Structure formats: structure tokens, C-alpha cells
C-alpha positions as CSV (number, residue, x, y, z in Angstrom):
1,M,99.7,168.4,122.3
2,P,100.3,164.9,123.8
3,K,103.4,164.6,126.0
4,R,105.4,161.8,127.8
5,N,105.7,161.6,131.5
6,A,108.8,160.5,133.4
7,A,108.0,156.8,132.9
8,G,107.8,157.4,129.1
9,V,104.0,157.0,129.0
10,L,102.3,159.2,126.3
11,L,99.7,161.4,128.0
12,S,96.9,163.5,126.4
13,D,97.1,167.3,126.6
14,D,95.0,167.4,129.7
15,S,96.9,164.5,131.3
16,M,93.6,162.6,131.8
17,W,94.4,159.9,129.3
18,W,97.4,157.7,128.3
19,W,98.0,156.0,125.0
20,D,99.0,152.2,124.8
21,G,99.7,152.3,121.1
22,S,96.3,151.3,120.0
23,R,93.8,153.2,122.3
24,W,93.5,155.7,125.1
25,H,93.0,154.7,128.7
26,P,92.2,156.8,131.8
27,A,95.3,158.3,133.3
28,T,94.8,156.8,136.7
29,A,96.4,153.5,135.4
30,A,99.4,155.4,134.1
31,T,100.1,157.5,137.3
32,S,102.0,154.7,138.9
33,G,104.5,154.5,136.1
34,R,104.4,152.1,133.2
35,P,101.1,151.0,131.7
36,P,100.0,147.4,132.4
37,R,101.5,144.9,129.9
38,A,99.5,142.6,127.8
39,P,100.1,138.9,128.6
40,G,103.0,137.5,126.6
41,S,103.0,134.5,124.3
42,P,103.1,131.1,126.0
43,W,105.5,129.7,123.4
44,P,108.8,130.6,125.2
45,W,107.5,128.6,128.2
46,I,106.4,125.7,126.1
47,V,109.8,125.5,124.4
48,L,111.5,125.7,127.8
49,A,109.3,122.9,129.2
50,V,110.1,120.6,126.2
51,V,113.8,121.3,126.4
52,A,113.7,120.5,130.2
53,L,111.8,117.3,129.5
54,L,114.3,116.2,126.9
55,L,117.2,116.9,129.3
56,V,115.5,115.1,132.2
57,T,114.5,112.0,130.2
58,G,116.7,111.9,127.1
59,L,120.0,112.7,128.7
60,P,120.0,109.7,131.1
61,I,118.9,107.4,128.3
62,W,121.6,108.6,126.0
63,L,124.2,108.2,128.8
64,V,123.1,104.6,129.5
65,W,123.0,103.8,125.8
66,S,126.4,105.4,125.0
67,R,128.2,103.6,127.8
68,G,127.4,100.2,126.4
69,G,123.9,99.8,127.9
70,G,122.2,100.1,124.5
71,P,122.8,96.5,123.3
72,A,121.7,95.2,126.7
73,L,118.5,97.4,126.6
74,R,117.7,96.2,123.1
75,A,118.3,92.5,124.1
76,G,116.0,93.0,127.1
77,Y,113.3,94.6,124.9
78,D,113.6,91.8,122.4
79,R,113.2,89.1,125.0
80,G,110.2,90.9,126.6
81,F,108.5,91.5,123.3
82,A,109.3,88.0,122.1
83,G,107.9,86.3,125.2
84,T,104.6,88.1,124.9
85,Y,104.4,87.6,121.1
86,L,105.3,83.9,121.3
87,Q,102.6,83.3,124.0
88,Q,100.0,85.0,121.7
89,R,101.1,82.8,118.8
90,Q,100.9,79.6,120.9
91,S,97.4,80.5,122.0
92,A,96.3,81.3,118.4
93,L,97.7,78.0,117.2
94,A,95.8,76.2,119.9
95,G,92.6,77.8,118.7
96,L,93.4,76.7,115.1
97,R,94.0,73.1,116.4
98,S,90.6,73.2,118.0
99,D,89.0,74.4,114.7
100,L,90.8,71.6,112.9
101,A,89.6,69.0,115.4
102,R,86.0,70.2,114.9
103,L,86.4,69.9,111.1
104,G,88.0,66.4,111.4
105,A,85.3,65.2,113.7
106,C,82.6,66.4,111.3
107,E,84.3,64.6,108.4
108,R,84.8,61.4,110.3
109,A,81.2,61.3,111.5
110,G,80.1,61.6,107.8
111,G,77.7,64.3,108.8
112,G,78.9,66.5,105.9
113,P,79.0,68.6,104.1
114,C,81.3,70.2,106.7
115,F,81.4,73.6,105.0
116,P,80.9,75.8,108.2
117,Q,83.8,74.1,110.0
118,A,86.0,74.4,106.9
119,D,85.1,78.0,106.6
120,D,85.8,78.7,110.3
121,L,89.3,77.1,110.0
122,S,90.0,78.9,106.7
123,S,88.9,82.3,108.2
124,A,90.8,81.8,111.4
125,A,94.0,80.8,109.5
126,D,93.6,83.9,107.3
127,G,93.1,86.1,110.3
128,E,96.2,84.8,112.0
129,T,98.2,85.3,108.8
130,G,97.0,88.9,108.7
131,A,98.0,89.4,112.4
132,I,101.5,88.1,111.8
133,R,102.0,90.2,108.7
134,T,100.9,93.3,110.6
135,E,103.0,92.7,113.7
136,S,106.1,91.6,111.8
137,G,105.8,94.7,109.6
138,L,106.3,97.0,112.6
139,F,109.6,98.8,112.8
140,F,110.2,97.6,116.4
141,F,109.5,93.9,115.6
142,P,112.6,92.0,116.9
143,G,114.8,90.6,114.2
144,C,115.1,87.4,116.2
145,L,111.4,86.6,115.4
146,R,111.5,87.3,111.7
147,A,112.5,83.7,110.6
148,S,109.9,82.2,112.9
149,A,107.2,84.6,111.6
150,S,108.1,83.8,108.0
151,T,107.9,80.1,108.5
152,E,104.6,80.4,110.4
153,L,103.1,82.5,107.6
154,D,104.0,79.8,105.0
155,A,102.5,77.1,107.3
156,L,99.3,79.0,107.9
157,Q,98.9,79.7,104.2
158,R,99.0,75.9,103.6
159,V,96.3,75.4,106.3
160,H,94.2,78.1,104.7
161,D,94.5,76.6,101.2
162,A,93.8,73.0,102.5
163,A,90.7,74.2,104.3
164,Q,89.5,75.9,101.1
165,S,90.1,72.6,99.2
166,V,88.0,70.7,101.8
167,R,85.3,73.2,101.1
168,M,85.2,72.2,97.5
169,L,85.2,68.4,98.1
170,T,82.2,66.3,98.7
171,S,81.7,63.5,101.3
172,A,82.2,61.0,98.5
173,E,85.8,62.1,98.2
174,S,86.7,61.0,101.7
175,G,90.3,60.0,100.7
176,S,91.0,63.5,99.3
177,V,89.4,65.1,102.4
178,Q,91.6,63.0,104.7
179,S,94.6,64.0,102.7
180,E,93.8,67.7,103.1
181,L,93.2,67.2,106.8
182,R,96.7,65.8,107.1
183,V,98.1,68.8,105.2
184,M,96.4,71.1,107.7
185,D,97.7,69.0,110.6
186,D,101.2,69.2,109.2
187,G,100.9,72.9,108.6
188,L,99.9,73.6,112.2
189,G,102.7,71.4,113.3
190,A,105.2,73.4,111.3
191,A,103.8,76.6,112.6
192,A,104.1,75.4,116.2
193,S,107.7,74.2,115.6
194,A,108.5,77.7,114.2
195,V,107.1,79.4,117.3
196,D,108.9,76.9,119.6
197,S,112.2,77.4,117.9
198,A,112.2,81.2,117.8
199,S,115.7,82.4,118.7
200,C,114.9,85.1,121.2
């Protein structure tokens, strides 16, 4: 009949084997006392590491924020994000100006139809409109840029629409083409003004 030794290990009748709850092992492993333990779950250590990380990083941030540093941190973030964003917008508008110059040069030279140049400008304006919508839709987009982004979107939509109109006109309609080129120039001017006047 199986019996327990002084360490509480269940031994076979002949004391040659010990029981771990699921199978028998040679008694030599049990002679030193308790049987070897199976490795434990890593989850307690993972939870402990996450809590320690939160204390080390989250607590100082919370302390700075709660002692009045929050608004200053937010203002610093807004200025940093705005500076980068506005540089990107100025660069994009310079590219659109270049596309408009190519379209205007083609139309003035009478080498039309200038469909490829009109298509390039229309596509570029459309791409920039999509980029602004995507960025301004992000939850961390600074509020100080929202008015600028909205004005720029409207202006770029006018550029896109005017480029599409030029696409439909023929070289014989030079007056109408020139009118649409002025609309595009005005639209890019309004977009640049919106970027320059951002309040961040």
C-alpha cells in the first residue's frame, strides 16, 4: 500500500517509486525531500513587469501633468507638430506651383492640347487634398491647425476643379483656359496664405 514519507511525498509499497499526481518516478529523486516542481506560469512576472513599467514611466508623466506641466507639454507638442506639418504643406504647395507653371507654359506656347499637364496638376491637388484629410482626421492633430487645413482643403478643391475644366477646354477657348489658370493661381495663393497664417 502506498505511503507518504516525512516530506509528504507519496511512495510506492517498495519505496522505489514516488507519485507526482500524474505519474510514477524513481524514488532517487524523492529521497532528498520534495519532488522537483514543474516550472510556473510566466504571467505573474509579466504582470509585475508591466506594473513596474507603468510606475517608472507613467508616474513621472502624471506628476508633471498634474502640477501644471500638462498645458505646457501640449503646447510644445502642438508647436513641434505644427512646424513639421507646415513645412510639409509649404513644400507640397511649391510642387503644385511647379505643376501649374508647366500647364501655363504649355497653354501659352499653343502646343496644346495640354491634357497631361492638366491631369498632373489635378492628380497632385487631389493627392494633397487626401493627405490633408488624413492628417487632420488624426486624434492628435493640433486644434490650432484645423482652420488652416480647412481653408487649404477648399482652395485645393478649386485648383483640382479648375484643372479638370482646362482638361475639357480646347486650344480655341484660350480666354476660358486663361480664366481657369487664374482660378488655380488664386487657389494656390489662398492655400499658401492659410498655411502661412496658421496660429500655432
